[in-house]
PARO-653356 format. One record per residue (C-alpha): residue number from 1; residue in one letter; chain; x negated, z negated, y negated. Coordinates in pm, whole numbers, plus 32768, in hexadecimal, padded with zeros to 4 digits. Example, Ala and Ser with C-alpha at 12.3 -4.5 7.8 and 13.67 -1.06 7.14 Angstrom:
residues 2
<mido><num>1</num><residu>A</residu><chaine>A</chaine><u>7B32</u><w>7CF4</w><v>81C2</v></mido>
<mido><num>2</num><residu>S</residu><chaine>A</chaine><u>7AA9</u><w>7D36</w><v>806A</v></mido>
This chain:
residues 170
<mido><num>1</num><residu>M</residu><chaine>A</chaine><u>BF50</u><w>BA93</w><v>5005</v></mido>
<mido><num>2</num><residu>K</residu><chaine>A</chaine><u>C032</u><w>B9A2</w><v>50C0</v></mido>
<mido><num>3</num><residu>I</residu><chaine>A</chaine><u>C067</u><w>B967</w><v>5233</v></mido>
<mido><num>4</num><residu>R</residu><chaine>A</chaine><u>C1B1</u><w>B8DD</w><v>52AB</v></mido>
<mido><num>5</num><residu>T</residu><chaine>A</chaine><u>C294</u><w>B8DC</w><v>53D9</v></mido>
<mido><num>6</num><residu>L</residu><chaine>A</chaine><u>C36A</u><w>BA12</w><v>540C</v></mido>
<mido><num>7</num><residu>Q</residu><chaine>A</chaine><u>C4CF</u><w>B9EB</w><v>538C</v></mido>
<mido><num>8</num><residu>A</residu><chaine>A</chaine><u>C616</u><w>BA9B</w><v>53DC</v></mido>
<mido><num>9</num><residu>D</residu><chaine>A</chaine><u>C62B</u><w>BB21</w><v>5277</v></mido>
<mido><num>10</num><residu>D</residu><chaine>A</chaine><u>C4DD</u><w>BBD8</w><v>52A5</v></mido>
<mido><num>11</num><residu>L</residu><chaine>A</chaine><u>C595</u><w>BCFD</w><v>5342</v></mido>
<mido><num>12</num><residu>Q</residu><chaine>A</chaine><u>C56D</u><w>BE00</w><v>522E</v></mido>
<mido><num>13</num><residu>R</residu><chaine>A</chaine><u>C40A</u><w>BD90</w><v>51D3</v></mido>
<mido><num>14</num><residu>L</residu><chaine>A</chaine><u>C39E</u><w>BD9C</w><v>5341</v></mido>
<mido><num>15</num><residu>L</residu><chaine>A</chaine><u>C441</u><w>BEEE</w><v>537E</v></mido>
<mido><num>16</num><residu>T</residu><chaine>A</chaine><u>C38E</u><w>BF7C</w><v>524D</v></mido>
<mido><num>17</num><residu>F</residu><chaine>A</chaine><u>C242</u><w>BEE8</w><v>52C2</v></mido>
<mido><num>18</num><residu>E</residu><chaine>A</chaine><u>C267</u><w>BF75</w><v>5421</v></mido>
<mido><num>19</num><residu>L</residu><chaine>A</chaine><u>C2D9</u><w>C0CE</w><v>53AD</v></mido>
<mido><num>20</num><residu>D</residu><chaine>A</chaine><u>C1CA</u><w>C0EC</w><v>52A3</v></mido>
<mido><num>21</num><residu>N</residu><chaine>A</chaine><u>C0BA</u><w>C091</w><v>539E</v></mido>
<mido><num>22</num><residu>R</residu><chaine>A</chaine><u>C140</u><w>C129</w><v>54DF</v></mido>
<mido><num>23</num><residu>D</residu><chaine>A</chaine><u>C03C</u><w>C23F</w><v>54F8</v></mido>
<mido><num>24</num><residu>W</residu><chaine>A</chaine><u>BF21</u><w>C14D</w><v>54A4</v></mido>
<mido><num>25</num><residu>F</residu><chaine>A</chaine><u>BF8B</u><w>C04E</w><v>55AB</v></mido>
<mido><num>26</num><residu>E</residu><chaine>A</chaine><u>BFC3</u><w>C154</w><v>56B6</v></mido>
<mido><num>27</num><residu>Q</residu><chaine>A</chaine><u>BE56</u><w>C1BA</w><v>5697</v></mido>
<mido><num>28</num><residu>H</residu><chaine>A</chaine><u>BDF9</u><w>C062</w><v>571F</v></mido>
<mido><num>29</num><residu>V</residu><chaine>A</chaine><u>BF19</u><w>BFDC</w><v>57F0</v></mido>
<mido><num>30</num><residu>E</residu><chaine>A</chaine><u>C029</u><w>C059</w><v>58D6</v></mido>
<mido><num>31</num><residu>A</residu><chaine>A</chaine><u>C145</u><w>C100</w><v>5817</v></mido>
<mido><num>32</num><residu>R</residu><chaine>A</chaine><u>C28E</u><w>C04A</w><v>57F2</v></mido>
<mido><num>33</num><residu>A</residu><chaine>A</chaine><u>C3CD</u><w>C0F2</w><v>5867</v></mido>
<mido><num>34</num><residu>P</residu><chaine>A</chaine><u>C46D</u><w>C1D0</w><v>575A</v></mido>
<mido><num>35</num><residu>A</residu><chaine>A</chaine><u>C5A2</u><w>C0ED</w><v>5758</v></mido>
<mido><num>36</num><residu>F</residu><chaine>A</chaine><u>C4CA</u><w>BFD4</w><v>56CD</v></mido>
<mido><num>37</num><residu>Y</residu><chaine>A</chaine><u>C4A3</u><w>C08F</w><v>5583</v></mido>
<mido><num>38</num><residu>T</residu><chaine>A</chaine><u>C60E</u><w>C060</w><v>5519</v></mido>
<mido><num>39</num><residu>P</residu><chaine>A</chaine><u>C6BE</u><w>BF3F</w><v>546A</v></mido>
<mido><num>40</num><residu>D</residu><chaine>A</chaine><u>C764</u><w>BEE0</w><v>55B5</v></mido>
<mido><num>41</num><residu>G</residu><chaine>A</chaine><u>C61B</u><w>BEF7</w><v>5670</v></mido>
<mido><num>42</num><residu>V</residu><chaine>A</chaine><u>C560</u><w>BE19</w><v>557C</v></mido>
<mido><num>43</num><residu>A</residu><chaine>A</chaine><u>C688</u><w>BD26</w><v>5569</v></mido>
<mido><num>44</num><residu>A</residu><chaine>A</chaine><u>C681</u><w>BD04</w><v>56E5</v></mido>
<mido><num>45</num><residu>H</residu><chaine>A</chaine><u>C507</u><w>BCD5</w><v>56DC</v></mido>
<mido><num>46</num><residu>I</residu><chaine>A</chaine><u>C521</u><w>BBC3</w><v>55D6</v></mido>
<mido><num>47</num><residu>A</residu><chaine>A</chaine><u>C63E</u><w>BB18</w><v>5694</v></mido>
<mido><num>48</num><residu>D</residu><chaine>A</chaine><u>C570</u><w>BB1E</w><v>57D4</v></mido>
<mido><num>49</num><residu>Y</residu><chaine>A</chaine><u>C43A</u><w>BA8F</w><v>572A</v></mido>
<mido><num>50</num><residu>L</residu><chaine>A</chaine><u>C501</u><w>B980</w><v>5679</v></mido>
<mido><num>51</num><residu>S</residu><chaine>A</chaine><u>C5AB</u><w>B921</w><v>57C1</v></mido>
<mido><num>52</num><residu>E</residu><chaine>A</chaine><u>C457</u><w>B90C</w><v>586B</v></mido>
<mido><num>53</num><residu>H</residu><chaine>A</chaine><u>C3D6</u><w>B842</w><v>5742</v></mido>
<mido><num>54</num><residu>A</residu><chaine>A</chaine><u>C4F6</u><w>B74A</w><v>5764</v></mido>
<mido><num>55</num><residu>A</residu><chaine>A</chaine><u>C49B</u><w>B726</w><v>58D4</v></mido>
<mido><num>56</num><residu>G</residu><chaine>A</chaine><u>C32E</u><w>B6E2</w><v>587A</v></mido>
<mido><num>57</num><residu>R</residu><chaine>A</chaine><u>C2A2</u><w>B817</w><v>5927</v></mido>
<mido><num>58</num><residu>V</residu><chaine>A</chaine><u>C248</u><w>B8E6</w><v>57F1</v></mido>
<mido><num>59</num><residu>H</residu><chaine>A</chaine><u>C1E6</u><w>B89F</w><v>568C</v></mido>
<mido><num>60</num><residu>P</residu><chaine>A</chaine><u>C221</u><w>B9E3</w><v>55C7</v></mido>
<mido><num>61</num><residu>C</residu><chaine>A</chaine><u>C185</u><w>B9FB</w><v>546D</v></mido>
<mido><num>62</num><residu>V</residu><chaine>A</chaine><u>C17F</u><w>BAF7</w><v>5354</v></mido>
<mido><num>63</num><residu>L</residu><chaine>A</chaine><u>C07B</u><w>BB26</w><v>5245</v></mido>
<mido><num>64</num><residu>T</residu><chaine>A</chaine><u>C121</u><w>BB73</w><v>50FB</v></mido>
<mido><num>65</num><residu>S</residu><chaine>A</chaine><u>C0CC</u><w>BBC3</w><v>4F96</v></mido>
<mido><num>66</num><residu>D</residu><chaine>A</chaine><u>C0BE</u><w>BA8B</w><v>4EBC</v></mido>
<mido><num>67</num><residu>D</residu><chaine>A</chaine><u>C225</u><w>BABD</w><v>4E4D</v></mido>
<mido><num>68</num><residu>G</residu><chaine>A</chaine><u>C299</u><w>BAF5</w><v>4FB6</v></mido>
<mido><num>69</num><residu>A</residu><chaine>A</chaine><u>C330</u><w>BC48</w><v>4F64</v></mido>
<mido><num>70</num><residu>V</residu><chaine>A</chaine><u>C24C</u><w>BD17</w><v>5047</v></mido>
<mido><num>71</num><residu>I</residu><chaine>A</chaine><u>C1D2</u><w>BCD8</w><v>51A9</v></mido>
<mido><num>72</num><residu>V</residu><chaine>A</chaine><u>C067</u><w>BD45</w><v>51CC</v></mido>
<mido><num>73</num><residu>G</residu><chaine>A</chaine><u>C01F</u><w>BCBC</w><v>5326</v></mido>
<mido><num>74</num><residu>R</residu><chaine>A</chaine><u>C09C</u><w>BC09</w><v>5458</v></mido>
<mido><num>75</num><residu>A</residu><chaine>A</chaine><u>BFFC</u><w>BAF9</w><v>5528</v></mido>
<mido><num>76</num><residu>N</residu><chaine>A</chaine><u>C08F</u><w>BA6E</w><v>5668</v></mido>
<mido><num>77</num><residu>L</residu><chaine>A</chaine><u>C03A</u><w>B94E</w><v>574A</v></mido>
<mido><num>78</num><residu>R</residu><chaine>A</chaine><u>C0E4</u><w>B9B6</w><v>588F</v></mido>
<mido><num>79</num><residu>R</residu><chaine>A</chaine><u>C0FE</u><w>B94A</w><v>59F7</v></mido>
<mido><num>80</num><residu>I</residu><chaine>A</chaine><u>C0DE</u><w>B7E0</w><v>5987</v></mido>
<mido><num>81</num><residu>D</residu><chaine>A</chaine><u>C0BD</u><w>B707</w><v>5ABD</v></mido>
<mido><num>82</num><residu>R</residu><chaine>A</chaine><u>C08D</u><w>B59C</w><v>5A59</v></mido>
<mido><num>83</num><residu>A</residu><chaine>A</chaine><u>C06D</u><w>B529</w><v>5BC3</v></mido>
<mido><num>84</num><residu>A</residu><chaine>A</chaine><u>BF4B</u><w>B618</w><v>5BFD</v></mido>
<mido><num>85</num><residu>G</residu><chaine>A</chaine><u>BECB</u><w>B5E8</w><v>5A99</v></mido>
<mido><num>86</num><residu>S</residu><chaine>A</chaine><u>BEBA</u><w>B75E</w><v>5A5D</v></mido>
<mido><num>87</num><residu>G</residu><chaine>A</chaine><u>BF45</u><w>B873</w><v>5986</v></mido>
<mido><num>88</num><residu>E</residu><chaine>A</chaine><u>BF02</u><w>B9D3</w><v>590F</v></mido>
<mido><num>89</num><residu>V</residu><chaine>A</chaine><u>BEBA</u><w>BA50</w><v>57B0</v></mido>
<mido><num>90</num><residu>G</residu><chaine>A</chaine><u>BEFA</u><w>BB9F</w><v>5711</v></mido>
<mido><num>91</num><residu>Y</residu><chaine>A</chaine><u>BF11</u><w>BC2C</w><v>55B5</v></mido>
<mido><num>92</num><residu>R</residu><chaine>A</chaine><u>BF42</u><w>BD73</w><v>54FA</v></mido>
<mido><num>93</num><residu>I</residu><chaine>A</chaine><u>BEE3</u><w>BDB8</w><v>5394</v></mido>
<mido><num>94</num><residu>A</residu><chaine>A</chaine><u>BF70</u><w>BED1</w><v>52BC</v></mido>
<mido><num>95</num><residu>H</residu><chaine>A</chaine><u>BE88</u><w>BFFB</w><v>529F</v></mido>
<mido><num>96</num><residu>D</residu><chaine>A</chaine><u>BE6E</u><w>BFDC</w><v>5126</v></mido>
<mido><num>97</num><residu>H</residu><chaine>A</chaine><u>BE0D</u><w>BE6C</w><v>5147</v></mido>
<mido><num>98</num><residu>A</residu><chaine>A</chaine><u>BD0C</u><w>BE9A</w><v>525E</v></mido>
<mido><num>99</num><residu>R</residu><chaine>A</chaine><u>BBA7</u><w>BE23</w><v>5225</v></mido>
<mido><num>100</num><residu>Q</residu><chaine>A</chaine><u>BC14</u><w>BD1C</w><v>5128</v></mido>
<mido><num>101</num><residu>G</residu><chaine>A</chaine><u>BBE6</u><w>BBEC</w><v>5206</v></mido>
<mido><num>102</num><residu>L</residu><chaine>A</chaine><u>BD54</u><w>BBD0</w><v>5268</v></mido>
<mido><num>103</num><residu>G</residu><chaine>A</chaine><u>BD0A</u><w>BBE9</w><v>53DD</v></mido>
<mido><num>104</num><residu>S</residu><chaine>A</chaine><u>BC21</u><w>BABF</w><v>53BB</v></mido>
<mido><num>105</num><residu>L</residu><chaine>A</chaine><u>BD24</u><w>BA04</w><v>52EF</v></mido>
<mido><num>106</num><residu>A</residu><chaine>A</chaine><u>BE2E</u><w>BA4B</w><v>53F6</v></mido>
<mido><num>107</num><residu>L</residu><chaine>A</chaine><u>BD53</u><w>B9E0</w><v>5519</v></mido>
<mido><num>108</num><residu>A</residu><chaine>A</chaine><u>BCE4</u><w>B8A0</w><v>5468</v></mido>
<mido><num>109</num><residu>H</residu><chaine>A</chaine><u>BE54</u><w>B84A</w><v>5430</v></mido>
<mido><num>110</num><residu>L</residu><chaine>A</chaine><u>BEA7</u><w>B887</w><v>559F</v></mido>
<mido><num>111</num><residu>L</residu><chaine>A</chaine><u>BD81</u><w>B7B1</w><v>5610</v></mido>
<mido><num>112</num><residu>E</residu><chaine>A</chaine><u>BDF9</u><w>B694</w><v>5533</v></mido>
<mido><num>113</num><residu>L</residu><chaine>A</chaine><u>BF5C</u><w>B6B0</w><v>55B9</v></mido>
<mido><num>114</num><residu>A</residu><chaine>A</chaine><u>BEDA</u><w>B6B6</w><v>571F</v></mido>
<mido><num>115</num><residu>R</residu><chaine>A</chaine><u>BE0D</u><w>B57C</w><v>56EA</v></mido>
<mido><num>116</num><residu>S</residu><chaine>A</chaine><u>BEE3</u><w>B4A6</w><v>5607</v></mido>
<mido><num>117</num><residu>R</residu><chaine>A</chaine><u>C049</u><w>B506</w><v>5656</v></mido>
<mido><num>118</num><residu>Y</residu><chaine>A</chaine><u>C037</u><w>B566</w><v>57C4</v></mido>
<mido><num>119</num><residu>G</residu><chaine>A</chaine><u>BF05</u><w>B4AB</w><v>5844</v></mido>
<mido><num>120</num><residu>L</residu><chaine>A</chaine><u>BE7A</u><w>B5DD</w><v>58F6</v></mido>
<mido><num>121</num><residu>R</residu><chaine>A</chaine><u>BD1E</u><w>B5E7</w><v>598C</v></mido>
<mido><num>122</num><residu>M</residu><chaine>A</chaine><u>BCF5</u><w>B75A</w><v>59DD</v></mido>
<mido><num>123</num><residu>L</residu><chaine>A</chaine><u>BD5D</u><w>B896</w><v>5928</v></mido>
<mido><num>124</num><residu>N</residu><chaine>A</chaine><u>BD5E</u><w>B9F8</w><v>59AE</v></mido>
<mido><num>125</num><residu>A</residu><chaine>A</chaine><u>BD59</u><w>BB44</w><v>58F5</v></mido>
<mido><num>126</num><residu>W</residu><chaine>A</chaine><u>BD63</u><w>BCA6</w><v>597D</v></mido>
<mido><num>127</num><residu>I</residu><chaine>A</chaine><u>BCAF</u><w>BDB3</w><v>58B6</v></mido>
<mido><num>128</num><residu>S</residu><chaine>A</chaine><u>BC44</u><w>BF17</w><v>58E5</v></mido>
<mido><num>129</num><residu>P</residu><chaine>A</chaine><u>BACD</u><w>BF53</w><v>58F2</v></mido>
<mido><num>130</num><residu>H</residu><chaine>A</chaine><u>BB09</u><w>C054</w><v>57DE</v></mido>
<mido><num>131</num><residu>N</residu><chaine>A</chaine><u>BB8D</u><w>BF4A</w><v>56F1</v></mido>
<mido><num>132</num><residu>L</residu><chaine>A</chaine><u>BA3C</u><w>BED2</w><v>5670</v></mido>
<mido><num>133</num><residu>G</residu><chaine>A</chaine><u>BAD0</u><w>BE1F</w><v>5542</v></mido>
<mido><num>134</num><residu>S</residu><chaine>A</chaine><u>BBAB</u><w>BD3E</w><v>5618</v></mido>
<mido><num>135</num><residu>R</residu><chaine>A</chaine><u>BA8F</u><w>BCFE</w><v>5709</v></mido>
<mido><num>136</num><residu>R</residu><chaine>A</chaine><u>B9B1</u><w>BC88</w><v>55E8</v></mido>
<mido><num>137</num><residu>I</residu><chaine>A</chaine><u>BAC5</u><w>BBA3</w><v>5568</v></mido>
<mido><num>138</num><residu>L</residu><chaine>A</chaine><u>BB02</u><w>BB0D</w><v>56C0</v></mido>
<mido><num>139</num><residu>E</residu><chaine>A</chaine><u>B98F</u><w>BAD4</w><v>56FB</v></mido>
<mido><num>140</num><residu>K</residu><chaine>A</chaine><u>B96C</u><w>BA35</w><v>55A2</v></mido>
<mido><num>141</num><residu>Y</residu><chaine>A</chaine><u>BA6B</u><w>B92E</w><v>560D</v></mido>
<mido><num>142</num><residu>G</residu><chaine>A</chaine><u>B9C8</u><w>B8E7</w><v>575D</v></mido>
<mido><num>143</num><residu>F</residu><chaine>A</chaine><u>BA7C</u><w>B9D7</w><v>5846</v></mido>
<mido><num>144</num><residu>T</residu><chaine>A</chaine><u>B9AC</u><w>BA71</w><v>595C</v></mido>
<mido><num>145</num><residu>R</residu><chaine>A</chaine><u>BA02</u><w>BB88</w><v>5A4B</v></mido>
<mido><num>146</num><residu>D</residu><chaine>A</chaine><u>BA64</u><w>BB1F</w><v>5BA8</v></mido>
<mido><num>147</num><residu>V</residu><chaine>A</chaine><u>B9A6</u><w>BC27</w><v>5C6B</v></mido>
<mido><num>148</num><residu>L</residu><chaine>A</chaine><u>BA4A</u><w>BBBE</w><v>5DB3</v></mido>
<mido><num>149</num><residu>A</residu><chaine>A</chaine><u>BBAF</u><w>BBFD</w><v>5D3E</v></mido>
<mido><num>150</num><residu>A</residu><chaine>A</chaine><u>BC43</u><w>BD4D</w><v>5D98</v></mido>
<mido><num>151</num><residu>P</residu><chaine>A</chaine><u>BC8E</u><w>BE24</w><v>5C68</v></mido>
<mido><num>152</num><residu>H</residu><chaine>A</chaine><u>BDF5</u><w>BE5A</w><v>5BF8</v></mido>
<mido><num>153</num><residu>V</residu><chaine>A</chaine><u>BE3B</u><w>BFCF</w><v>5BEB</v></mido>
<mido><num>154</num><residu>A</residu><chaine>A</chaine><u>BF38</u><w>C05B</w><v>5AF4</v></mido>
<mido><num>155</num><residu>Q</residu><chaine>A</chaine><u>BF91</u><w>C1B2</w><v>5A70</v></mido>
<mido><num>156</num><residu>V</residu><chaine>A</chaine><u>BF18</u><w>C1E8</w><v>590B</v></mido>
<mido><num>157</num><residu>N</residu><chaine>A</chaine><u>BF7A</u><w>C33F</w><v>5884</v></mido>
<mido><num>158</num><residu>G</residu><chaine>A</chaine><u>BFA7</u><w>C3BA</w><v>59E8</v></mido>
<mido><num>159</num><residu>V</residu><chaine>A</chaine><u>BE4C</u><w>C34D</w><v>5A55</v></mido>
<mido><num>160</num><residu>A</residu><chaine>A</chaine><u>BE0A</u><w>C225</w><v>5B3C</v></mido>
<mido><num>161</num><residu>H</residu><chaine>A</chaine><u>BD45</u><w>C117</w><v>5A85</v></mido>
<mido><num>162</num><residu>A</residu><chaine>A</chaine><u>BCC4</u><w>BFD9</w><v>5B1D</v></mido>
<mido><num>163</num><residu>S</residu><chaine>A</chaine><u>BCD7</u><w>BE95</w><v>5A5A</v></mido>
<mido><num>164</num><residu>H</residu><chaine>A</chaine><u>BBE6</u><w>BD7E</w><v>5AAA</v></mido>
<mido><num>165</num><residu>L</residu><chaine>A</chaine><u>BC2D</u><w>BC0B</w><v>5AB9</v></mido>
<mido><num>166</num><residu>Y</residu><chaine>A</chaine><u>BB80</u><w>BB2C</w><v>59BB</v></mido>
<mido><num>167</num><residu>Q</residu><chaine>A</chaine><u>BB9D</u><w>B9B3</w><v>59D3</v></mido>
<mido><num>168</num><residu>C</residu><chaine>A</chaine><u>BB59</u><w>B88C</w><v>58F1</v></mido>
<mido><num>169</num><residu>H</residu><chaine>A</chaine><u>BB3A</u><w>B722</w><v>5961</v></mido>
<mido><num>170</num><residu>L</residu><chaine>A</chaine><u>BBC3</u><w>B643</w><v>5850</v></mido>
């Protein structure tokens, strides 16, 4: 498995990854708009992320097979604020690659980027209380739930789900 920065030529690989795992992801996170799941939608998404990366606000990564032919996960360091020393992490792993340690690999990579490349001191992550696997991974890397933060509420399969804030001091 390799982790690298998202590239413009990832369009078809990323579209395949998102389409193949759409139902799986939508069990855990808010659904993307249907227009996202088209070549134009994914191209716009990649262009936006690469623009934000160039501006230093996002570091988008993909996890690929060793030969780079297949995307099996995504990992993003977002909302990078060097002045505040903070950022937000998130990742998604393909259903058929779940429970293989890739979430841990992705989070470890994001932590290293946050420390060494961006000099961040605090990372945030929002997760559903139903996503026990992600909670275990976050806690393994030193994230704790901020019980004072108001939950973020999103629609997941038409049902309101609250996500809780987890934080890690680097």
